[in-house]
DRENGU-534200 format. One record per residue (C-alpha): residue number from 1; x, y, z. Coordinates in pm, 1 decimal. Last residue first. Example, Ala and Ser with C-alpha at 12.3 -4.5 7.8 and 13.67 -1.06 7.14 Angstrom:
<atoms>
<atom><n>2</n><east>1367.0</east><north>-106.0</north><up>714.0</up></atom>
<atom><n>1</n><east>1230.0</east><north>-450.0</north><up>780.0</up></atom>
</atoms>
This chain:
<atoms>
<atom><n>307</n><east>-3975.2</east><north>10832.7</north><up>7644.0</up></atom>
<atom><n>306</n><east>-3635.5</east><north>10921.0</north><up>7498.0</up></atom>
<atom><n>305</n><east>-3564.1</east><north>10556.2</north><up>7422.9</up></atom>
<atom><n>304</n><east>-3903.0</east><north>10519.9</north><up>7253.5</up></atom>
<atom><n>303</n><east>-3844.3</east><north>10823.6</north><up>7031.3</up></atom>
<atom><n>302</n><east>-3491.5</east><north>10706.2</north><up>6940.2</up></atom>
<atom><n>301</n><east>-3601.0</east><north>10358.8</north><up>6831.8</up></atom>
<atom><n>300</n><east>-3616.6</east><north>10083.2</north><up>7087.2</up></atom>
<atom><n>299</n><east>-3419.2</east><north>9755.7</north><up>7092.6</up></atom>
<atom><n>298</n><east>-3116.5</east><north>9803.1</north><up>7318.2</up></atom>
<atom><n>297</n><east>-3233.2</east><north>10087.6</north><up>7541.7</up></atom>
<atom><n>296</n><east>-3590.7</east><north>9959.7</north><up>7535.4</up></atom>
<atom><n>295</n><east>-3479.5</east><north>9623.5</north><up>7673.9</up></atom>
<atom><n>294</n><east>-3266.8</east><north>9787.3</north><up>7942.3</up></atom>
<atom><n>293</n><east>-3562.2</east><north>9996.2</north><up>8058.6</up></atom>
<atom><n>292</n><east>-3788.1</east><north>9687.5</north><up>8063.8</up></atom>
<atom><n>291</n><east>-3523.2</east><north>9497.2</north><up>8257.6</up></atom>
<atom><n>290</n><east>-3544.0</east><north>9766.1</north><up>8522.3</up></atom>
<atom><n>289</n><east>-3246.0</east><north>9993.0</north><up>8573.2</up></atom>
<atom><n>288</n><east>-3070.6</east><north>9965.3</north><up>8909.0</up></atom>
<atom><n>287</n><east>-3102.2</east><north>10231.7</north><up>9177.8</up></atom>
<atom><n>286</n><east>-2865.6</east><north>10184.4</north><up>9469.6</up></atom>
<atom><n>285</n><east>-3035.9</east><north>10170.1</north><up>9805.6</up></atom>
<atom><n>284</n><east>-3235.5</east><north>10346.4</north><up>10073.0</up></atom>
<atom><n>283</n><east>-3543.3</east><north>10224.2</north><up>10252.1</up></atom>
<atom><n>282</n><east>-3815.8</east><north>10341.9</north><up>10487.9</up></atom>
<atom><n>281</n><east>-3658.0</east><north>10680.2</north><up>10560.2</up></atom>
<atom><n>280</n><east>-3642.5</east><north>10893.2</north><up>10872.3</up></atom>
<atom><n>279</n><east>-3454.1</east><north>11221.3</north><up>10880.8</up></atom>
<atom><n>278</n><east>-3273.1</east><north>11269.2</north><up>11209.5</up></atom>
<atom><n>277</n><east>-3054.9</east><north>11535.9</north><up>11045.4</up></atom>
<atom><n>276</n><east>-2744.0</east><north>11332.9</north><up>11134.4</up></atom>
<atom><n>275</n><east>-2903.2</east><north>11029.8</north><up>10968.8</up></atom>
<atom><n>274</n><east>-2949.0</east><north>11220.1</north><up>10642.5</up></atom>
<atom><n>273</n><east>-2586.7</east><north>11335.8</north><up>10642.5</up></atom>
<atom><n>272</n><east>-2454.4</east><north>10989.0</north><up>10727.0</up></atom>
<atom><n>271</n><east>-2659.4</east><north>10827.9</north><up>10449.4</up></atom>
<atom><n>270</n><east>-2535.3</east><north>11081.4</north><up>10195.4</up></atom>
<atom><n>269</n><east>-2173.5</east><north>11042.5</north><up>10306.3</up></atom>
<atom><n>268</n><east>-2202.0</east><north>10665.5</north><up>10276.3</up></atom>
<atom><n>267</n><east>-2340.3</east><north>10705.3</north><up>9922.9</up></atom>
<atom><n>266</n><east>-2049.5</east><north>10926.9</north><up>9811.7</up></atom>
<atom><n>265</n><east>-1860.5</east><north>10622.6</north><up>9676.8</up></atom>
<atom><n>264</n><east>-2090.8</east><north>10615.3</north><up>9374.6</up></atom>
<atom><n>263</n><east>-1963.7</east><north>10955.4</north><up>9250.4</up></atom>
<atom><n>262</n><east>-2125.0</east><north>11295.3</north><up>9191.4</up></atom>
<atom><n>261</n><east>-2443.7</east><north>11155.3</north><up>9338.4</up></atom>
<atom><n>260</n><east>-2785.9</east><north>11143.2</north><up>9173.8</up></atom>
<atom><n>259</n><east>-3072.7</east><north>11121.2</north><up>9421.6</up></atom>
<atom><n>258</n><east>-3392.3</east><north>10949.3</north><up>9310.8</up></atom>
<atom><n>257</n><east>-3691.8</east><north>10986.0</north><up>9540.9</up></atom>
<atom><n>256</n><east>-3941.7</east><north>10703.4</north><up>9527.8</up></atom>
<atom><n>255</n><east>-4321.2</east><north>10708.2</north><up>9538.1</up></atom>
<atom><n>254</n><east>-4359.9</east><north>10700.5</north><up>9158.0</up></atom>
<atom><n>253</n><east>-4015.6</east><north>10783.2</north><up>9020.2</up></atom>
<atom><n>252</n><east>-3902.9</east><north>11127.9</north><up>9133.8</up></atom>
<atom><n>251</n><east>-3591.5</east><north>11331.9</north><up>9063.8</up></atom>
<atom><n>250</n><east>-3280.9</east><north>11474.4</north><up>9225.6</up></atom>
<atom><n>249</n><east>-2960.7</east><north>11640.4</north><up>9110.4</up></atom>
<atom><n>248</n><east>-2581.5</east><north>11669.6</north><up>9129.2</up></atom>
<atom><n>247</n><east>-2539.9</east><north>11561.7</north><up>9493.1</up></atom>
<atom><n>246</n><east>-2198.4</east><north>11545.1</north><up>9666.7</up></atom>
<atom><n>245</n><east>-2108.1</east><north>11914.8</north><up>9702.5</up></atom>
<atom><n>244</n><east>-2472.8</east><north>12009.9</north><up>9652.4</up></atom>
<atom><n>243</n><east>-2552.9</east><north>11854.5</north><up>9988.9</up></atom>
<atom><n>242</n><east>-2721.9</east><north>12153.4</north><up>10158.2</up></atom>
<atom><n>241</n><east>-2971.0</east><north>12299.9</north><up>9909.8</up></atom>
<atom><n>240</n><east>-3036.6</east><north>12015.1</north><up>9667.6</up></atom>
<atom><n>239</n><east>-3003.1</east><north>11728.2</north><up>9914.0</up></atom>
<atom><n>238</n><east>-3193.3</east><north>11904.8</north><up>10193.8</up></atom>
<atom><n>237</n><east>-3476.4</east><north>12006.4</north><up>9960.9</up></atom>
<atom><n>236</n><east>-3508.0</east><north>11648.8</north><up>9833.7</up></atom>
<atom><n>235</n><east>-3497.8</east><north>11503.4</north><up>10183.6</up></atom>
<atom><n>234</n><east>-3773.2</east><north>11736.1</north><up>10304.7</up></atom>
<atom><n>233</n><east>-3994.0</east><north>11651.6</north><up>10006.3</up></atom>
<atom><n>232</n><east>-3923.4</east><north>11279.9</north><up>10049.6</up></atom>
<atom><n>231</n><east>-4029.5</east><north>11291.9</north><up>10416.2</up></atom>
<atom><n>230</n><east>-4261.7</east><north>10988.0</north><up>10421.5</up></atom>
<atom><n>229</n><east>-3961.3</east><north>10799.0</north><up>10293.9</up></atom>
<atom><n>228</n><east>-3838.6</east><north>10578.5</north><up>10012.0</up></atom>
<atom><n>227</n><east>-3494.0</east><north>10660.0</north><up>9876.7</up></atom>
<atom><n>226</n><east>-3330.2</east><north>10537.0</north><up>9557.1</up></atom>
<atom><n>225</n><east>-2968.3</east><north>10634.8</north><up>9495.3</up></atom>
<atom><n>224</n><east>-2819.8</east><north>10701.2</north><up>9152.4</up></atom>
<atom><n>223</n><east>-2439.2</east><north>10671.5</north><up>9149.0</up></atom>
<atom><n>222</n><east>-2425.7</east><north>10306.7</north><up>9047.9</up></atom>
<atom><n>221</n><east>-2356.3</east><north>10351.2</north><up>8677.5</up></atom>
<atom><n>220</n><east>-2465.4</east><north>10041.0</north><up>8486.1</up></atom>
<atom><n>219</n><east>-2264.9</east><north>9717.0</north><up>8478.4</up></atom>
<atom><n>218</n><east>-2442.1</east><north>9595.3</north><up>8791.0</up></atom>
<atom><n>217</n><east>-2762.4</east><north>9554.6</north><up>8592.5</up></atom>
<atom><n>216</n><east>-2595.8</east><north>9333.8</north><up>8332.0</up></atom>
<atom><n>215</n><east>-2425.6</east><north>9124.7</north><up>8599.6</up></atom>
<atom><n>214</n><east>-2754.2</east><north>9060.3</north><up>8780.2</up></atom>
<atom><n>213</n><east>-2931.5</east><north>8974.1</north><up>8454.8</up></atom>
<atom><n>212</n><east>-2666.4</east><north>8718.5</north><up>8365.5</up></atom>
<atom><n>211</n><east>-2544.9</east><north>8749.4</north><up>8008.8</up></atom>
<atom><n>210</n><east>-2658.9</east><north>8864.8</north><up>7667.5</up></atom>
<atom><n>209</n><east>-2696.5</east><north>9187.9</north><up>7473.6</up></atom>
<atom><n>208</n><east>-2728.7</east><north>9279.6</north><up>7105.0</up></atom>
<atom><n>207</n><east>-2778.9</east><north>8926.7</north><up>6973.3</up></atom>
<atom><n>206</n><east>-2852.5</east><north>8977.2</north><up>6604.5</up></atom>
<atom><n>205</n><east>-3154.8</east><north>8916.7</north><up>6380.9</up></atom>
<atom><n>204</n><east>-3279.6</east><north>9275.5</north><up>6382.8</up></atom>
<atom><n>203</n><east>-3265.2</east><north>9282.8</north><up>6760.8</up></atom>
<atom><n>202</n><east>-3236.0</east><north>8976.5</north><up>6981.6</up></atom>
<atom><n>201</n><east>-3177.5</east><north>9012.1</north><up>7355.7</up></atom>
<atom><n>200</n><east>-3021.9</east><north>8715.8</north><up>7535.7</up></atom>
<atom><n>199</n><east>-3106.2</east><north>8673.2</north><up>7900.9</up></atom>
<atom><n>198</n><east>-2973.0</east><north>8516.2</north><up>8220.3</up></atom>
<atom><n>197</n><east>-3101.1</east><north>8405.7</north><up>8559.8</up></atom>
<atom><n>196</n><east>-3460.8</east><north>8392.4</north><up>8442.4</up></atom>
<atom><n>195</n><east>-3773.0</east><north>8330.6</north><up>8645.2</up></atom>
<atom><n>194</n><east>-3876.8</east><north>8651.8</north><up>8822.3</up></atom>
<atom><n>193</n><east>-3695.0</east><north>8891.4</north><up>8588.5</up></atom>
<atom><n>192</n><east>-3860.6</east><north>8732.7</north><up>8285.5</up></atom>
<atom><n>191</n><east>-4198.8</east><north>8744.4</north><up>8458.5</up></atom>
<atom><n>190</n><east>-4164.8</east><north>9117.4</north><up>8528.7</up></atom>
<atom><n>189</n><east>-4048.8</east><north>9169.9</north><up>8171.0</up></atom>
<atom><n>188</n><east>-4381.2</east><north>9073.9</north><up>8018.1</up></atom>
<atom><n>187</n><east>-4271.5</east><north>9066.5</north><up>7651.3</up></atom>
<atom><n>186</n><east>-4203.1</east><north>8696.4</north><up>7690.5</up></atom>
<atom><n>185</n><east>-3968.2</east><north>8417.8</north><up>7587.6</up></atom>
<atom><n>184</n><east>-3841.2</east><north>8151.2</north><up>7825.5</up></atom>
<atom><n>183</n><east>-3598.9</east><north>7872.0</north><up>7740.5</up></atom>
<atom><n>182</n><east>-3594.6</east><north>7621.9</north><up>8025.3</up></atom>
<atom><n>181</n><east>-3329.8</east><north>7349.9</north><up>8051.5</up></atom>
<atom><n>180</n><east>-3443.7</east><north>7096.7</north><up>8307.5</up></atom>
<atom><n>179</n><east>-3299.8</east><north>7048.9</north><up>8653.8</up></atom>
<atom><n>178</n><east>-3613.8</east><north>6975.4</north><up>8853.4</up></atom>
<atom><n>177</n><east>-3592.3</east><north>7324.9</north><up>9005.1</up></atom>
<atom><n>176</n><east>-3670.3</east><north>7478.9</north><up>8664.9</up></atom>
<atom><n>175</n><east>-3981.1</east><north>7265.6</north><up>8615.0</up></atom>
<atom><n>174</n><east>-4095.5</east><north>7341.5</north><up>8968.5</up></atom>
<atom><n>173</n><east>-4054.1</east><north>7716.1</north><up>8913.4</up></atom>
<atom><n>172</n><east>-4259.4</east><north>7690.8</north><up>8593.5</up></atom>
<atom><n>171</n><east>-4533.8</east><north>7503.6</north><up>8779.5</up></atom>
<atom><n>170</n><east>-4548.2</east><north>7761.0</north><up>9060.2</up></atom>
<atom><n>169</n><east>-4566.2</east><north>8042.5</north><up>8808.2</up></atom>
<atom><n>168</n><east>-4847.3</east><north>7860.2</north><up>8628.3</up></atom>
<atom><n>167</n><east>-5059.6</east><north>7851.0</north><up>8942.8</up></atom>
<atom><n>166</n><east>-4984.5</east><north>8218.3</north><up>9014.6</up></atom>
<atom><n>165</n><east>-5086.6</east><north>8313.5</north><up>8660.3</up></atom>
<atom><n>164</n><east>-5412.0</east><north>8124.5</north><up>8711.3</up></atom>
<atom><n>163</n><east>-5495.0</east><north>8341.4</north><up>9011.6</up></atom>
<atom><n>162</n><east>-5373.7</east><north>8666.1</north><up>8849.7</up></atom>
<atom><n>161</n><east>-5581.4</east><north>8616.2</north><up>8531.2</up></atom>
<atom><n>160</n><east>-5411.5</east><north>8450.6</north><up>8236.8</up></atom>
<atom><n>159</n><east>-5442.0</east><north>8563.0</north><up>7875.6</up></atom>
<atom><n>158</n><east>-5074.7</east><north>8525.0</north><up>7785.2</up></atom>
<atom><n>157</n><east>-4874.2</east><north>8387.9</north><up>8076.8</up></atom>
<atom><n>156</n><east>-4673.1</east><north>8135.1</north><up>7873.9</up></atom>
<atom><n>155</n><east>-4549.6</east><north>8392.8</north><up>7618.5</up></atom>
<atom><n>154</n><east>-4328.3</east><north>8135.6</north><up>7441.6</up></atom>
<atom><n>153</n><east>-4214.0</east><north>7860.5</north><up>7678.3</up></atom>
<atom><n>152</n><east>-3949.9</east><north>7617.2</north><up>7551.2</up></atom>
<atom><n>151</n><east>-3883.2</east><north>7323.1</north><up>7783.6</up></atom>
<atom><n>150</n><east>-3577.6</east><north>7101.8</north><up>7726.6</up></atom>
<atom><n>149</n><east>-3550.9</east><north>6773.3</north><up>7919.1</up></atom>
<atom><n>148</n><east>-3916.1</east><north>6700.9</north><up>7854.4</up></atom>
<atom><n>147</n><east>-4142.2</east><north>6520.4</north><up>8105.6</up></atom>
<atom><n>146</n><east>-4367.8</east><north>6378.6</north><up>7832.4</up></atom>
<atom><n>145</n><east>-4677.1</east><north>6556.6</north><up>7965.4</up></atom>
<atom><n>144</n><east>-4501.9</east><north>6895.9</north><up>7985.2</up></atom>
<atom><n>143</n><east>-4579.4</east><north>7083.6</north><up>7662.1</up></atom>
<atom><n>142</n><east>-4932.3</east><north>6945.1</north><up>7627.2</up></atom>
<atom><n>141</n><east>-5001.0</east><north>7036.7</north><up>7990.8</up></atom>
<atom><n>140</n><east>-4885.0</east><north>7391.6</north><up>7913.9</up></atom>
<atom><n>139</n><east>-5124.5</east><north>7414.7</north><up>7620.2</up></atom>
<atom><n>138</n><east>-5400.9</east><north>7291.3</north><up>7852.1</up></atom>
<atom><n>137</n><east>-5319.7</east><north>7580.8</north><up>8086.1</up></atom>
<atom><n>136</n><east>-5338.3</east><north>7821.4</north><up>7791.8</up></atom>
<atom><n>135</n><east>-5683.0</east><north>7690.1</north><up>7704.0</up></atom>
<atom><n>134</n><east>-5782.1</east><north>7759.6</north><up>8063.6</up></atom>
<atom><n>133</n><east>-5676.8</east><north>8122.9</north><up>8025.5</up></atom>
<atom><n>132</n><east>-5859.2</east><north>8167.1</north><up>7696.7</up></atom>
<atom><n>131</n><east>-6178.2</east><north>8023.9</north><up>7844.9</up></atom>
<atom><n>130</n><east>-6276.4</east><north>7669.5</north><up>7755.6</up></atom>
<atom><n>129</n><east>-6541.8</east><north>7550.4</north><up>7510.3</up></atom>
<atom><n>128</n><east>-6291.5</east><north>7571.3</north><up>7220.4</up></atom>
<atom><n>127</n><east>-6085.2</east><north>7290.3</north><up>7373.1</up></atom>
<atom><n>126</n><east>-6359.1</east><north>7031.3</north><up>7355.5</up></atom>
<atom><n>125</n><east>-6445.7</east><north>6882.1</north><up>7692.6</up></atom>
<atom><n>124</n><east>-6351.2</east><north>6529.6</north><up>7801.5</up></atom>
<atom><n>123</n><east>-6070.7</east><north>6638.3</north><up>8035.8</up></atom>
<atom><n>122</n><east>-6248.8</east><north>6952.0</north><up>8160.2</up></atom>
<atom><n>121</n><east>-6311.8</east><north>6827.7</north><up>8515.6</up></atom>
<atom><n>120</n><east>-5940.1</east><north>6742.5</north><up>8546.3</up></atom>
<atom><n>119</n><east>-5832.5</east><north>7104.1</north><up>8491.7</up></atom>
<atom><n>118</n><east>-5707.8</east><north>7209.5</north><up>8834.7</up></atom>
<atom><n>117</n><east>-5352.2</east><north>7259.4</north><up>8708.5</up></atom>
<atom><n>116</n><east>-5202.0</east><north>6970.9</north><up>8906.4</up></atom>
<atom><n>115</n><east>-5511.1</east><north>6760.8</north><up>8831.4</up></atom>
<atom><n>114</n><east>-5464.1</east><north>6805.3</north><up>8456.8</up></atom>
<atom><n>113</n><east>-5094.9</east><north>6729.1</north><up>8502.3</up></atom>
<atom><n>112</n><east>-5151.7</east><north>6404.2</north><up>8689.2</up></atom>
<atom><n>111</n><east>-5427.2</east><north>6282.6</north><up>8457.4</up></atom>
<atom><n>110</n><east>-5212.1</east><north>6352.6</north><up>8150.3</up></atom>
<atom><n>109</n><east>-4910.9</east><north>6178.1</north><up>8304.7</up></atom>
<atom><n>108</n><east>-5113.5</east><north>5868.7</north><up>8393.4</up></atom>
<atom><n>107</n><east>-5270.6</east><north>5856.3</north><up>8047.7</up></atom>
<atom><n>106</n><east>-4928.7</east><north>5889.4</north><up>7881.0</up></atom>
<atom><n>105</n><east>-4777.6</east><north>5614.4</north><up>8093.4</up></atom>
<atom><n>104</n><east>-5057.9</east><north>5376.7</north><up>8000.0</up></atom>
<atom><n>103</n><east>-5042.9</east><north>5467.4</north><up>7630.9</up></atom>
<atom><n>102</n><east>-4665.8</east><north>5436.2</north><up>7600.9</up></atom>
<atom><n>101</n><east>-4481.6</east><north>5759.7</north><up>7523.2</up></atom>
<atom><n>100</n><east>-4308.9</east><north>5800.0</north><up>7187.8</up></atom>
<atom><n>99</n><east>-4368.0</east><north>6164.1</north><up>7101.4</up></atom>
<atom><n>98</n><east>-4674.2</east><north>6075.9</north><up>6891.5</up></atom>
<atom><n>97</n><east>-4809.1</east><north>5887.6</north><up>7193.4</up></atom>
<atom><n>96</n><east>-4796.3</east><north>6211.0</north><up>7395.6</up></atom>
<atom><n>95</n><east>-4961.2</east><north>6410.2</north><up>7119.9</up></atom>
<atom><n>94</n><east>-5240.9</east><north>6155.4</north><up>7073.5</up></atom>
<atom><n>93</n><east>-5300.7</east><north>6132.3</north><up>7448.1</up></atom>
<atom><n>92</n><east>-5325.8</east><north>6511.4</north><up>7469.7</up></atom>
<atom><n>91</n><east>-5562.6</east><north>6502.6</north><up>7172.3</up></atom>
<atom><n>90</n><east>-5787.5</east><north>6248.2</north><up>7339.3</up></atom>
<atom><n>89</n><east>-5787.3</east><north>6417.3</north><up>7680.8</up></atom>
<atom><n>88</n><east>-5882.2</east><north>6756.7</north><up>7540.2</up></atom>
<atom><n>87</n><east>-6173.4</east><north>6648.6</north><up>7323.9</up></atom>
<atom><n>86</n><east>-6135.2</east><north>6786.2</north><up>6967.7</up></atom>
<atom><n>85</n><east>-6295.5</east><north>7102.7</north><up>6831.9</up></atom>
<atom><n>84</n><east>-6015.4</east><north>7349.5</north><up>6907.2</up></atom>
<atom><n>83</n><east>-5723.1</east><north>7129.6</north><up>6793.9</up></atom>
<atom><n>82</n><east>-5405.8</east><north>7242.6</north><up>6968.5</up></atom>
<atom><n>81</n><east>-5136.2</east><north>7492.5</north><up>6868.7</up></atom>
<atom><n>80</n><east>-5266.4</east><north>7820.2</north><up>7009.9</up></atom>
<atom><n>79</n><east>-5026.3</east><north>8099.3</north><up>6918.1</up></atom>
<atom><n>78</n><east>-4747.0</east><north>8184.2</north><up>7163.7</up></atom>
<atom><n>77</n><east>-4623.4</east><north>7828.0</north><up>7144.6</up></atom>
<atom><n>76</n><east>-4564.7</east><north>7601.0</north><up>7447.6</up></atom>
<atom><n>75</n><east>-4294.8</east><north>7355.1</north><up>7348.0</up></atom>
<atom><n>74</n><east>-4165.9</east><north>7047.0</north><up>7529.8</up></atom>
<atom><n>73</n><east>-3852.0</east><north>6881.1</north><up>7393.8</up></atom>
<atom><n>72</n><east>-3750.6</east><north>6521.0</north><up>7468.1</up></atom>
<atom><n>71</n><east>-3394.8</east><north>6431.7</north><up>7373.7</up></atom>
<atom><n>70</n><east>-3328.7</east><north>6091.3</north><up>7219.8</up></atom>
<atom><n>69</n><east>-3467.3</east><north>6147.8</north><up>6870.7</up></atom>
<atom><n>68</n><east>-3374.6</east><north>6517.6</north><up>6893.8</up></atom>
<atom><n>67</n><east>-3002.4</east><north>6439.4</north><up>6908.3</up></atom>
<atom><n>66</n><east>-2845.1</east><north>6785.2</north><up>6940.5</up></atom>
<atom><n>65</n><east>-2497.1</east><north>6811.3</north><up>6791.4</up></atom>
<atom><n>64</n><east>-2234.3</east><north>6766.0</north><up>7067.3</up></atom>
<atom><n>63</n><east>-2083.6</east><north>7019.8</north><up>7308.4</up></atom>
<atom><n>62</n><east>-2308.2</east><north>6937.9</north><up>7601.3</up></atom>
<atom><n>61</n><east>-2608.8</east><north>6982.3</north><up>7375.2</up></atom>
<atom><n>60</n><east>-2530.8</east><north>7167.6</north><up>7052.6</up></atom>
<atom><n>59</n><east>-2742.7</east><north>7348.8</north><up>6794.7</up></atom>
<atom><n>58</n><east>-2514.1</east><north>7439.7</north><up>6505.6</up></atom>
<atom><n>57</n><east>-2429.5</east><north>7710.2</north><up>6254.5</up></atom>
<atom><n>56</n><east>-2522.7</east><north>7760.1</north><up>5892.2</up></atom>
<atom><n>55</n><east>-2832.1</east><north>7799.4</north><up>5678.8</up></atom>
<atom><n>54</n><east>-3027.9</east><north>7683.9</north><up>5981.2</up></atom>
<atom><n>53</n><east>-3253.3</east><north>7378.5</north><up>5959.5</up></atom>
<atom><n>52</n><east>-3633.1</east><north>7366.6</north><up>5981.7</up></atom>
<atom><n>51</n><east>-3876.0</east><north>7241.9</north><up>6244.2</up></atom>
<atom><n>50</n><east>-3571.6</east><north>7101.2</north><up>6424.1</up></atom>
<atom><n>49</n><east>-3674.6</east><north>7209.7</north><up>6773.2</up></atom>
<atom><n>48</n><east>-3375.8</east><north>7443.7</north><up>6808.5</up></atom>
<atom><n>47</n><east>-3445.7</east><north>7580.6</north><up>6460.3</up></atom>
<atom><n>46</n><east>-3806.7</east><north>7643.3</north><up>6557.6</up></atom>
<atom><n>45</n><east>-3702.0</east><north>7831.9</north><up>6869.4</up></atom>
<atom><n>44</n><east>-3463.4</east><north>8053.5</north><up>6673.2</up></atom>
<atom><n>43</n><east>-3729.2</east><north>8130.7</north><up>6412.9</up></atom>
<atom><n>42</n><east>-3969.7</east><north>8221.6</north><up>6692.3</up></atom>
<atom><n>41</n><east>-3718.6</east><north>8464.8</north><up>6844.5</up></atom>
<atom><n>40</n><east>-3611.9</east><north>8629.9</north><up>6516.5</up></atom>
<atom><n>39</n><east>-3660.2</east><north>9002.1</north><up>6587.1</up></atom>
<atom><n>38</n><east>-3997.0</east><north>9010.3</north><up>6412.1</up></atom>
<atom><n>37</n><east>-4188.7</east><north>9120.6</north><up>6720.4</up></atom>
<atom><n>36</n><east>-3944.3</east><north>9279.7</north><up>6962.2</up></atom>
<atom><n>35</n><east>-3681.5</east><north>9074.0</north><up>7137.2</up></atom>
<atom><n>34</n><east>-3612.6</east><north>8853.8</north><up>7433.4</up></atom>
<atom><n>33</n><east>-3486.4</east><north>8498.9</north><up>7486.5</up></atom>
<atom><n>32</n><east>-3484.1</east><north>8454.9</north><up>7864.6</up></atom>
<atom><n>31</n><east>-3276.4</east><north>8168.1</north><up>7998.8</up></atom>
<atom><n>30</n><east>-3421.6</east><north>7964.8</north><up>8284.4</up></atom>
<atom><n>29</n><east>-3213.7</east><north>7764.6</north><up>8529.2</up></atom>
<atom><n>28</n><east>-3165.7</east><north>7405.3</north><up>8640.6</up></atom>
<atom><n>27</n><east>-3018.8</east><north>7295.8</north><up>8311.6</up></atom>
<atom><n>26</n><east>-2814.3</east><north>7553.8</north><up>8122.6</up></atom>
<atom><n>25</n><east>-2888.1</east><north>7785.1</north><up>7829.5</up></atom>
<atom><n>24</n><east>-2610.0</east><north>7923.9</north><up>7610.8</up></atom>
<atom><n>23</n><east>-2609.1</east><north>8191.9</north><up>7338.8</up></atom>
<atom><n>22</n><east>-2500.3</east><north>8247.9</north><up>6979.0</up></atom>
<atom><n>21</n><east>-2651.9</east><north>8438.0</north><up>6685.7</up></atom>
<atom><n>20</n><east>-2477.0</east><north>8448.1</north><up>6349.9</up></atom>
<atom><n>19</n><east>-2716.9</east><north>8670.2</north><up>6161.0</up></atom>
<atom><n>18</n><east>-3073.4</east><north>8548.9</north><up>6197.9</up></atom>
<atom><n>17</n><east>-3362.0</east><north>8660.6</north><up>5972.8</up></atom>
<atom><n>16</n><east>-3202.0</east><north>8746.6</north><up>5639.1</up></atom>
<atom><n>15</n><east>-3456.3</east><north>8798.2</north><up>5361.6</up></atom>
<atom><n>14</n><east>-3327.6</east><north>8693.7</north><up>5020.1</up></atom>
<atom><n>13</n><east>-3509.4</east><north>8361.3</north><up>5027.9</up></atom>
<atom><n>12</n><east>-3581.7</east><north>8285.1</north><up>5388.9</up></atom>
<atom><n>11</n><east>-3260.1</east><north>8341.8</north><up>5579.9</up></atom>
<atom><n>10</n><east>-3098.2</east><north>8178.7</north><up>5878.5</up></atom>
<atom><n>9</n><east>-2754.8</east><north>8206.1</north><up>6036.9</up></atom>
<atom><n>8</n><east>-2676.1</east><north>8038.1</north><up>6369.3</up></atom>
<atom><n>7</n><east>-2336.7</east><north>8098.6</north><up>6527.9</up></atom>
<atom><n>6</n><east>-2376.3</east><north>7836.1</north><up>6802.7</up></atom>
<atom><n>5</n><east>-2697.1</east><north>7793.2</north><up>7000.0</up></atom>
<atom><n>4</n><east>-2561.5</east><north>7593.1</north><up>7292.5</up></atom>
<atom><n>3</n><east>-2780.1</east><north>7390.0</north><up>7526.5</up></atom>
<atom><n>2</n><east>-2597.4</east><north>7281.4</north><up>7840.7</up></atom>
<atom><n>1</n><east>-2671.7</east><north>6986.6</north><up>8067.8</up></atom>
</atoms>
């Protein structure tokens, strides 16, 4: 199954929010929708869900206009969307029934998901008695109880400690492996890289970069080599003083040595030269920019890019 956001324009009054954005998301993988606050991510999600229509453009599923009556959509919003003073099990049942699920099936699904997330003991509690992290887990249950075909996750790991984050990571991976379409939005780039095969970066209402993460990273210059070794100081001196014919400079990034070559094809010569000197290293490879670095490049102002 393929979700296609096709040339969507949206404005509120005279304020333009989306300017002809297009991207695809496919079942069995996660697509990261990224952007700074105000870039248009939430507006895009709400158009997909049918909260309001676009000014122009289309939301397509397998090439046809989306049929929201026959396609289940699960949504985890960045802001809390449940009732804080209502018992958890009752409002989950209400939401599931509202989406067309039979009472018996809804109760079974709620019990299963609460148990899966270790929350069954809180079923009759009011939401506002839970910690922020546990409230987020209930939000995820609300998004998944109807076994949606399209899952939209907006900052799903907000407020979670490492243990609960691990539980949610396992759930997200399961949802992806089950062949659903997952649209994932987060400012935590480590999670985006862990789950998403492809991304679309929104900036000022436009898509400024999209595609597979692996392809995007491979498009950058591949003449910077990353070396990890207990002898980084020795390697750096050797590169700068002896290998100046193939090395243009060196630098440090945490515990890694970065060696910039005159050309990518000089990597074999670098490895051979280090091996001949009996220099030991733990790892050596081509440096690729992090997703955070790419994000800043396409969405940051000049001061942020320089930093």
